[in-house]
BAFI-3210 file (N, C-alpha, C; in Angstrom, 3 decimals, decimal comma, padded with zeros to 6 digits):
// residues 179
n [1|2|3|4|5|6|7|8|9|10|11|12|13|14|15|16|17|18|19|20|21|22|23|24|25|26|27|28|29|30|31|32|33|34|35|36|37|38|39|40|41|42|43|44|45|46|47|48|49|50|51|52|53|54|55|56|57|58|59|60|61|62|63|64|65|66|67|68|69|70|71|72|73|74|75|76|77|78|79|80|81|82|83|84|85|86|87|88|89|90|91|92|93|94|95|96|97|98|99|100|101|102|103|104|105|106|107|108|109|110|111|112|113|114|115|116|117|118|119|120|121|122|123|124|125|126|127|128|129|130|131|132|133|134|135|136|137|138|139|140|141|142|143|144|145|146|147|148|149|150|151|152|153|154|155|156|157|158|159|160|161|162|163|164|165|166|167|168|169|170|171|172|173|174|175|176|177|178|179]
n.u [-048,886|-048,682|-051,216|-050,857|-050,092|-051,517|-049,818|-049,932|-051,618|-050,093|-047,480|-047,008|-047,082|-044,853|-042,838|-043,194|-042,484|-039,776|-038,827|-039,514|-037,919|-035,400|-035,478|-035,677|-033,272|-031,425|-031,980|-031,468|-028,802|-027,538|-028,112|-026,672|-024,028|-023,766|-024,155|-021,910|-019,907|-020,445|-021,150|-020,068|-020,569|-020,732|-021,618|-024,965|-027,424|-030,048|-030,469|-031,391|-033,880|-036,219|-035,898|-036,045|-038,659|-040,008|-039,469|-040,738|-043,345|-043,922|-043,961|-046,110|-048,211|-048,129|-048,900|-051,462|-052,722|-052,588|-054,282|-056,708|-057,068|-057,284|-059,609|-061,440|-061,182|-062,269|-064,977|-065,590|-065,383|-067,410|-069,838|-068,945|-068,381|-066,631|-063,632|-060,447|-058,830|-056,332|-053,583|-054,565|-057,243|-059,593|-061,911|-064,948|-064,076|-061,594|-061,923|-061,448|-058,630|-057,962|-059,051|-057,439|-054,946|-055,596|-056,058|-053,469|-052,129|-053,399|-052,761|-049,980|-049,552|-050,470|-048,605|-046,246|-046,799|-046,801|-044,079|-042,977|-043,725|-042,294|-039,716|-037,451|-037,213|-036,721|-034,261|-032,637|-032,840|-031,627|-029,063|-028,275|-028,277|-026,209|-024,051|-024,111|-023,499|-020,909|-019,605|-019,847|-018,390|-015,867|-015,154|-015,019|-012,911|-010,839|-010,703|-009,917|-007,432|-006,112|-005,846|-004,285|-001,577|-001,541|-000,255|000,800|001,024|001,652|-000,344|-002,255|-003,073|-004,078|-006,280|-007,952|-010,269|-012,026|-012,360|-013,654|-015,996|-017,114|-017,554|-019,477|-021,536|-022,055|-022,954|-025,256|-026,785|-027,122|-028,661|-031,008|-031,864|-032,601|-034,698]
n.v [093,507|093,003|091,542|088,172|087,557|085,568|083,514|084,102|082,156|082,073|082,759|080,646|078,519|079,147|078,771|076,034|075,120|075,757|074,001|071,570|071,657|071,562|068,977|067,474|068,142|067,074|064,306|063,882|064,679|062,673|060,471|061,199|061,172|058,447|057,348|058,417|057,033|054,386|053,960|053,445|055,067|058,318|061,343|062,380|064,691|064,166|061,568|061,680|062,750|061,179|060,398|062,881|063,640|061,598|062,072|064,556|063,763|062,100|063,989|065,530|063,695|063,399|065,996|066,093|064,050|065,209|067,406|066,075|064,790|067,023|068,189|066,256|066,541|069,093|068,686|067,081|068,772|070,583|072,258|071,332|072,120|073,599|073,030|072,195|069,140|068,201|068,644|067,773|067,694|068,981|071,708|073,489|076,101|075,875|075,572|077,542|077,767|075,125|075,052|076,928|075,611|073,414|074,698|075,588|073,126|072,072|074,045|073,863|071,241|071,599|073,505|072,019|069,993|071,469|072,107|069,548|068,829|070,500|070,541|072,179|073,389|071,065|070,176|072,294|072,041|069,540|070,202|071,978|070,167|068,530|070,279|070,598|067,944|067,645|069,538|068,389|065,980|066,923|068,442|066,423|064,909|066,801|067,256|064,731|064,487|066,547|065,662|063,423|061,494|059,405|056,242|054,359|051,107|047,581|046,292|048,305|048,577|045,959|045,860|047,735|047,265|046,098|048,237|050,086|048,670|048,589|051,322|051,815|050,233|051,611|054,068|053,221|052,346|054,772|056,104|054,544|055,144|057,780|057,726]
n.w [049,788|046,328|044,208|043,048|039,749|037,317|035,014|031,541|029,023|026,725|027,651|029,399|027,619|026,034|027,926|028,362|025,824|025,789|027,772|026,572|024,296|025,456|026,556|024,199|022,909|024,713|024,548|021,801|021,683|023,177|021,514|019,245|020,179|020,802|018,251|016,953|018,224|017,629|014,976|011,635|009,566|007,997|009,698|009,482|009,629|008,935|009,598|012,133|012,169|012,527|015,196|016,496|015,834|017,118|019,870|020,175|019,542|021,709|023,744|022,892|023,157|025,926|026,739|025,640|027,089|029,619|029,225|028,742|031,225|032,875|031,844|032,605|035,385|035,658|035,044|037,195|039,427|039,242|040,956|043,426|046,769|049,518|051,463|050,221|050,969|050,403|048,058|045,568|045,793|044,360|044,172|043,319|043,240|042,136|039,473|037,477|037,476|036,790|034,230|032,966|033,086|031,500|029,051|028,534|028,241|025,960|024,021|024,091|023,164|020,552|019,523|019,778|017,952|015,589|015,481|015,338|012,790|011,171|009,182|008,835|011,352|012,864|011,800|012,567|015,341|015,647|014,786|016,826|018,922|018,056|018,279|021,049|021,756|020,707|022,264|024,811|024,444|023,623|025,859|027,805|026,770|026,870|029,657|030,466|029,224|030,473|033,088|033,128|031,800|029,170|029,014|026,508|026,026|025,514|027,059|027,241|024,557|024,123|025,862|024,856|023,185|025,024|026,814|025,146|024,598|027,194|027,561|025,550|026,549|028,936|027,875|026,496|028,669|029,979|028,068|028,163|030,739|030,447|028,719]
ca.u [-048,273|-049,541|-051,768|-050,068|-050,712|-051,422|-049,120|-050,838|-051,491|-048,977|-046,187|-046,865|-046,754|-043,458|-042,012|-043,301|-041,708|-038,353|-038,542|-039,605|-036,732|-034,272|-035,607|-035,363|-031,837|-030,725|-032,161|-030,752|-027,367|-027,092|-028,163|-025,578|-022,780|-023,753|-023,940|-020,522|-019,030|-020,774|-021,423|-018,934|-020,986|-020,554|-022,749|-025,981|-028,492|-031,334|-030,610|-031,969|-035,220|-037,215|-035,725|-036,566|-040,122|-040,482|-039,441|-041,808|-044,627|-044,124|-044,329|-047,466|-049,111|-048,138|-049,716|-052,863|-053,237|-052,784|-055,486|-057,861|-057,233|-057,761|-061,016|-062,197|-061,186|-063,194|-066,350|-065,749|-065,464|-068,589|-070,783|-068,343|-068,114|-065,863|-062,187|-059,643|-058,127|-054,954|-053,252|-055,321|-058,655|-060,089|-063,277|-065,439|-063,256|-060,382|-062,298|-060,772|-057,228|-057,915|-059,307|-056,213|-053,950|-056,038|-055,800|-052,020|-051,769|-053,896|-051,966|-048,629|-049,600|-050,612|-047,317|-045,283|-047,135|-046,291|-042,628|-042,678|-043,982|-041,488|-038,399|-036,399|-037,049|-036,111|-032,846|-031,969|-032,790|-030,603|-027,751|-027,953|-027,957|-024,882|-023,101|-024,078|-022,796|-019,478|-019,128|-019,703|-017,311|-014,574|-014,848|-014,602|-011,568|-009,912|-010,524|-009,161|-006,042|-005,533|-005,585|-003,384|-000,849|-001,843|000,899|000,351|001,909|000,970|-001,570|-003,217|-003,610|-004,838|-007,531|-008,711|-011,575|-012,842|-012,712|-014,658|-017,256|-017,661|-018,050|-020,729|-022,530|-022,409|-023,750|-026,572|-027,502|-027,495|-029,774|-032,215|-032,283|-033,159|-035,892]
ca.v [092,716|093,030|090,220|087,331|087,514|084,269|083,540|083,958|080,885|082,218|082,684|079,284|077,670|079,442|078,086|074,608|074,868|075,772|072,746|070,492|071,732|071,070|067,514|066,939|068,300|066,111|062,981|063,845|064,775|061,331|059,621|061,601|060,658|056,990|057,083|058,742|055,999|053,033|053,865|053,686|055,993|059,742|061,999|062,992|065,128|063,577|060,282|061,933|063,338|060,291|060,491|064,185|063,570|060,675|062,745|065,552|063,035|061,665|065,172|065,887|062,740|063,753|067,208|065,737|063,306|066,181|068,178|065,187|064,613|068,288|068,327|065,369|067,182|070,234|068,177|066,514|069,793|071,432|072,198|070,932|073,238|073,209|073,254|071,062|068,448|068,000|069,408|067,313|067,658|070,193|072,141|074,341|077,313|075,578|075,348|078,517|077,362|073,881|075,394|077,590|074,556|072,644|075,528|075,560|071,793|071,953|074,938|073,316|070,092|072,143|074,103|070,935|069,321|072,333|071,944|068,181|068,751|071,532|069,934|073,181|073,483|069,824|070,160|073,266|071,403|068,487|070,868|072,464|068,977|068,094|071,200|070,200|066,657|067,882|070,265|067,400|065,040|067,619|068,799|065,194|064,572|067,789|066,977|063,492|064,763|067,446|065,039|062,271|061,172|058,013|055,451|053,341|049,951|046,397|046,071|049,346|048,193|044,721|046,102|048,828|046,781|045,913|049,572|050,669|047,942|049,078|052,682|051,700|049,727|052,716|055,042|052,619|052,387|056,175|056,415|053,884|055,893|059,077|057,578]
ca.w [048,744|045,148|043,891|042,145|038,429|036,654|033,726|030,402|028,306|025,791|028,353|029,919|026,469|025,690|028,918|028,049|024,608|026,169|028,470|025,582|023,449|026,245|026,627|022,870|022,661|025,558|023,951|020,526|021,988|023,555|020,322|018,353|020,764|020,623|016,825|016,625|018,782|017,184|013,545|010,740|008,517|008,278|010,356|008,626|010,529|008,534|010,298|013,452|012,047|013,141|016,647|016,943|015,729|018,149|021,173|020,168|019,587|023,098|024,520|022,455|023,821|027,343|026,893|025,343|028,245|030,699|028,902|028,962|032,669|033,428|031,441|033,496|036,705|035,605|035,159|038,531|040,472|039,091|042,062|044,705|047,679|050,696|051,446|049,767|052,049|049,949|046,842|044,402|046,169|043,742|044,446|042,233|043,209|041,359|038,080|036,597|037,390|036,022|032,829|032,491|032,882|030,341|027,868|028,306|027,736|024,580|023,175|024,023|022,256|019,201|019,127|019,611|016,689|014,521|015,430|014,893|011,356|010,512|008,975|009,058|012,805|013,338|011,417|013,433|016,660|015,556|014,725|018,168|019,721|017,618|018,909|022,462|021,855|020,508|023,440|025,891|024,136|023,631|027,247|028,490|026,289|027,414|031,078|030,582|028,853|031,473|034,386|033,089|030,587|028,854|028,622|025,554|025,981|024,989|027,834|026,850|023,248|024,268|026,595|024,217|022,757|026,229|027,320|024,238|024,850|028,463|027,320|024,794|027,497|029,825|027,120|026,259|029,955|030,192|027,164|028,687|031,927|030,067|027,866]
c.u [-049,217|-050,058|-050,862|-050,812|-050,452|-050,681|-050,149|-050,636|-050,264|-047,623|-045,955|-046,498|-045,301|-042,504|-042,026|-042,500|-040,209|-037,973|-038,559|-038,368|-035,509|-034,308|-035,239|-033,864|-031,032|-030,801|-031,362|-029,238|-026,825|-027,094|-027,006|-024,245|-022,687|-023,505|-022,478|-019,572|-019,268|-020,939|-020,168|-019,298|-020,752|-021,817|-023,666|-027,140|-029,843|-031,561|-031,314|-033,363|-036,269|-037,119|-036,289|-038,094|-040,703|-040,530|-040,565|-043,182|-044,932|-044,573|-045,733|-048,473|-049,239|-049,025|-051,190|-053,483|-053,488|-054,056|-056,742|-058,137|-057,787|-059,223|-061,912|-062,298|-062,197|-064,630|-066,619|-065,948|-066,700|-069,548|-070,206|-068,042|-067,284|-064,398|-061,478|-058,907|-056,671|-054,794|-054,082|-056,801|-059,296|-061,553|-063,707|-064,633|-061,986|-060,654|-061,561|-059,297|-057,077|-058,131|-058,077|-055,137|-054,306|-055,766|-054,311|-051,620|-052,199|-053,042|-050,538|-048,583|-049,674|-049,283|-046,250|-045,535|-046,652|-044,780|-042,240|-042,804|-043,172|-040,051|-037,263|-036,144|-036,312|-034,621|-032,042|-031,811|-031,694|-029,209|-027,341|-027,609|-026,573|-023,800|-022,974|-023,271|-021,290|-018,882|-018,896|-018,497|-015,957|-014,171|-014,357|-013,195|-010,525|-009,636|-009,687|-007,688|-005,350|-005,141|-004,643|-002,645|-001,081|-000,569|000,386|001,405|001,102|-000,343|-002,656|-003,875|-004,481|-006,211|-008,419|-010,122|-012,539|-013,282|-013,773|-016,001|-017,916|-018,244|-019,385|-021,854|-022,998|-023,285|-025,156|-027,405|-027,962|-028,678|-031,068|-032,748|-033,001|-034,353|-037,095]
c.v [092,738|091,627|089,469|087,242|086,158|084,449|083,405|082,584|080,948|082,091|081,290|078,315|077,900|078,741|076,571|074,240|074,864|074,470|071,567|070,485|071,214|069,537|066,872|067,016|067,308|064,712|062,862|063,885|063,394|060,384|059,924|061,085|059,151|056,635|057,341|057,642|054,619|052,880|054,138|054,677|057,431|060,299|062,610|063,397|064,504|062,211|060,451|062,571|062,479|060,350|061,784|064,180|062,683|061,341|063,774|064,878|062,555|062,838|065,660|064,990|063,062|064,986|066,917|064,962|064,242|066,990|067,338|065,012|065,886|068,540|067,460|065,994|068,332|069,757|067,621|067,586|070,682|071,205|071,754|072,178|072,713|073,494|071,989|070,452|068,163|068,668|069,004|067,134|068,951|070,431|073,064|075,637|077,121|075,468|076,289|078,138|076,075|074,153|076,059|076,545|073,693|073,410|075,522|074,218|071,614|072,803|074,412|072,122|070,569|072,713|073,029|070,177|070,148|072,145|070,559|068,067|069,758|071,023|070,924|073,343|072,251|069,772|071,158|072,691|070,338|069,108|071,390|071,306|068,449|068,978|070,868|068,915|066,864|068,600|069,296|066,497|065,746|068,027|067,562|064,779|065,525|067,532|065,729|063,732|065,654|066,715|063,838|062,205|059,692|057,325|054,328|052,252|048,770|046,135|047,066|048,958|046,944|044,972|047,161|048,400|046,620|047,266|050,230|049,982|048,399|050,471|052,635|051,171|050,816|053,736|054,499|052,630|053,802|056,561|055,777|054,641|057,174|058,942|057,232]
c.w [047,533|044,844|042,902|040,821|037,794|035,326|032,621|029,780|027,401|026,505|028,926|028,790|026,055|026,659|028,667|026,814|024,905|026,862|027,500|024,690|024,199|026,314|025,296|022,593|023,482|024,953|022,653|020,736|022,333|022,365|019,375|018,881|020,545|019,163|016,447|017,097|018,181|015,681|012,732|009,646|008,956|008,924|009,309|009,528|010,187|009,180|011,649|013,386|012,735|014,667|017,199|016,910|016,818|019,525|021,242|020,232|020,997|023,965|024,154|023,164|025,302|027,585|026,631|026,502|029,429|030,464|029,144|030,459|033,307|033,052|032,318|034,884|036,744|035,751|036,552|039,602|040,359|040,257|043,388|045,531|048,841|050,500|050,988|050,950|051,692|048,589|045,629|044,705|045,660|044,097|043,309|042,133|042,384|039,857|037,119|036,398|036,576|034,532|032,209|032,184|031,678|029,048|027,512|027,694|026,286|023,631|023,019|023,069|020,806|018,700|018,913|018,302|015,495|014,371|014,925|013,374|010,543|010,364|009,217|010,564|013,327|013,007|012,251|014,848|016,695|015,515|016,101|019,099|019,348|018,250|020,397|022,655|021,705|021,711|024,597|025,661|024,213|025,043|028,012|028,054|026,876|028,893|031,291|030,266|029,870|032,749|034,315|031,758|030,336|028,376|027,739|025,500|025,452|025,721|027,436|025,530|023,345|024,891|025,931|023,823|023,930|026,798|026,449|024,444|026,142|028,308|026,581|025,678|028,436|029,119|026,840|027,541|030,258|029,303|027,674|029,898|031,544|029,144|028,681]
res [m|p|p|i|r|r|a|t|v|e|s|a|v|e|e|g|l|m|l|a|e|y|a|c|r|l|k|l|r|n|l|i|v|i|e|a|l|t|s|e|s|s|y|d|p|r|n|h|l|a|g|a|k|s|v|l|s|q|l|i|t|e|s|e|h|a|a|d|r|l|s|w|e|i|t|e|v|e|g|l|r|g|r|a|e|h|a|h|d|y|q|s|a|d|e|r|n|l|q|h|r|s|d|v|a|v|a|l|a|h|k|l|a|e|r|r|d|d|e|a|y|l|l|d|l|i|e|r|a|r|v|d|a|w|s|d|v|s|r|a|l|q|e|s|l|d|r|s|t|i|i|v|d|d|d|y|e|r|a|r|g|e|r|v|s|e|l|l|g|d|l|a|a|l|e|r|q|q|s]
***
């Protein structure tokens, strides 16, 4: 069997950026849906710049904390010999891998900061999240229309406000779960 090749820092960072973008789009998509359902103003992507920056800032902080923890681990394993007793029982033989992971975390935080400070990137990210949101909403509407015929009578009209309130509550709960 050929030896396993370690991912380069660059490829690991690219993978981290893809995951970070997915997380940002998911968060923004949910915010856009909630805004569409609760706001009376027209959609403006600039209203979501702060949210996009906030999500990226959280991910930057997470990467920086990982790098700090890994740096601490590296200093702790210097000179340790023996076999690891569990997955987080690092020894001096793990120093190279820990350093690689630290390098990835530092580089990822740097790239995320570049993206957070790039308004053109953020607006493109928000647009892709808007497309995702519309896709979700339109698919849900289509599925709903396909599976039933809505009978609009007095009861339906009377309960409409309550149904919308329940939907908004459900969406807010979903947003809290994902933050």
